[in-house]
C-alpha positions in Angstrom: 16.3 185.8 -70.5 19.1 185.2 -73.2 20.5 181.9 -73.7 24.2 181.3 -73.5 24.2 181.1 -77.4 22.4 184.5 -77.8 24.7 186.1 -75.0 27.8 184.7 -76.9 26.6 186.1 -80.3 25.8 189.4 -79.0 29.0 189.6 -77.1 31.0 188.6 -80.1 29.4 191.2 -82.3 30.0 193.8 -79.7 33.6 193.0 -79.5 33.9 193.0 -83.1 32.3 196.6 -83.2 34.5 198.0 -80.5 37.5 199.2 -82.7 34.5 200.5 -85.1 32.2 202.5 -82.6 34.4 205.3 -81.6 35.2 206.2 -85.5 31.5 206.0 -86.2 30.0 207.6 -83.1 32.6 210.3 -82.4 30.2 211.6 -79.7 31.4 214.6 -77.6 28.8 216.9 -76.4 28.8 218.4 -73.0 27.0 221.2 -71.0 27.5 222.9 -67.8 24.6 224.0 -65.4 22.8 225.7 -68.3 22.1 222.4 -70.1 23.3 223.8 -73.4 25.2 221.2 -75.6 27.4 221.0 -78.6 26.4 218.8 -81.7 27.8 215.3 -80.8 27.4 213.5 -84.2 29.3 216.3 -86.3 31.8 214.4 -88.4 35.4 214.4 -87.2 34.4 215.4 -83.7 37.0 213.6 -81.7 36.8 213.4 -78.0 39.4 215.4 -76.4 39.0 213.7 -72.9 37.8 210.2 -71.9 35.1 208.3 -74.2 34.1 205.1 -72.4 31.0 202.9 -73.9 28.0 202.1 -71.8 26.7 198.9 -70.7 24.5 197.0 -73.3 20.9 197.4 -72.9 18.2 196.7 -75.4 20.7 195.3 -77.6 22.9 198.3 -78.0 25.6 200.7 -76.4 26.2 204.4 -76.5 29.4 206.2 -76.2 30.0 209.3 -74.1 32.7 212.2 -73.9 33.8 213.6 -70.8 36.4 216.4 -71.8 39.5 216.6 -70.0 38.9 220.5 -69.2 35.8 219.3 -67.2 37.9 216.7 -65.4 40.8 219.2 -64.5 38.6 222.2 -63.7 35.1 220.8 -62.7 32.2 223.4 -63.2 31.1 224.2 -59.5 27.5 222.8 -60.7 29.0 219.6 -62.3 28.0 218.8 -66.0 25.5 217.1 -68.0 26.6 215.3 -71.2 24.6 213.7 -74.0 25.5 210.3 -75.3 25.8 209.2 -78.9 22.9 208.7 -80.8 22.1 204.9 -81.4 18.6 203.8 -82.5 17.4 207.2 -83.0 17.9 208.4 -79.4 20.3 209.5 -76.8 20.7 209.7 -73.2 21.7 212.3 -70.6 24.4 211.8 -68.0 25.2 214.1 -65.0 28.4 214.2 -63.1 28.8 216.2 -60.1 31.9 218.4 -59.8 33.1 215.9 -57.1 32.8 213.1 -59.5 34.7 215.1 -62.1 37.5 215.5 -59.7 37.6 211.9 -58.7 37.9 210.8 -62.2 40.8 213.3 -62.8 42.6 212.0 -59.8 42.5 208.5 -61.2 39.3 207.0 -59.6 36.6 205.4 -61.5 33.1 206.6 -61.4 30.0 204.6 -62.2 26.8 206.5 -63.4 23.6 205.7 -64.9 21.9 207.8 -67.7 18.3 209.0 -68.0 15.8 206.5 -68.9 14.7 207.3 -72.5 12.6 205.5 -74.9 14.0 203.5 -77.8 11.7 204.6 -80.8 12.5 201.3 -82.5 11.2 198.9 -79.9 9.2 201.6 -77.7 11.0 200.4 -74.6 12.2 202.9 -71.7 15.8 202.1 -70.7 19.0 203.5 -69.3 22.6 202.8 -69.6 25.4 202.6 -67.2 29.0 204.1 -67.8 32.2 203.4 -65.8 34.4 206.5 -66.3 37.9 206.4 -65.6 40.7 209.0 -66.7 42.3 208.3 -70.0 45.7 206.9 -70.0 48.4 208.8 -71.5 51.3 206.4 -71.5 52.3 204.8 -74.7 52.8 201.0 -75.0 56.4 200.2 -75.3 57.5 198.2 -78.5 60.1 195.7 -77.7 63.4 195.5 -79.9 63.4 193.1 -82.8 65.1 189.8 -81.7 69.0 189.9 -82.4 70.1 188.8 -85.8 67.1 190.4 -87.5 
């Protein structure tokens, strides 16, 4: 059980890393029913879709890329994705065609990954992701105050 202080320190550390994590991890591998996957840790491999972070478990998170093409034209058999590599391990996440279509229509879908062993602490664990459609609206910048 974490103390309030430990939770605060870990939460603060995670929040400070949030802007850095996508640039570092850049994971975007996916596969259809044949379970083949593209390299997820290739440099410059940006996600052309939605890239949520997982819940924190065993002191770390993973990122995941669900390509827009899978959301707009879901494979009939669904798709399986590989998370980013953190602590020398990854997780598999499977989304059905119905779940992919739900995400495309603006709904949120929560899924749990496979349970995999973290080689650092030898503990099997899983993560959850809440996946939503990426927003495409750009924030509006207010005009400067008059007289500037």
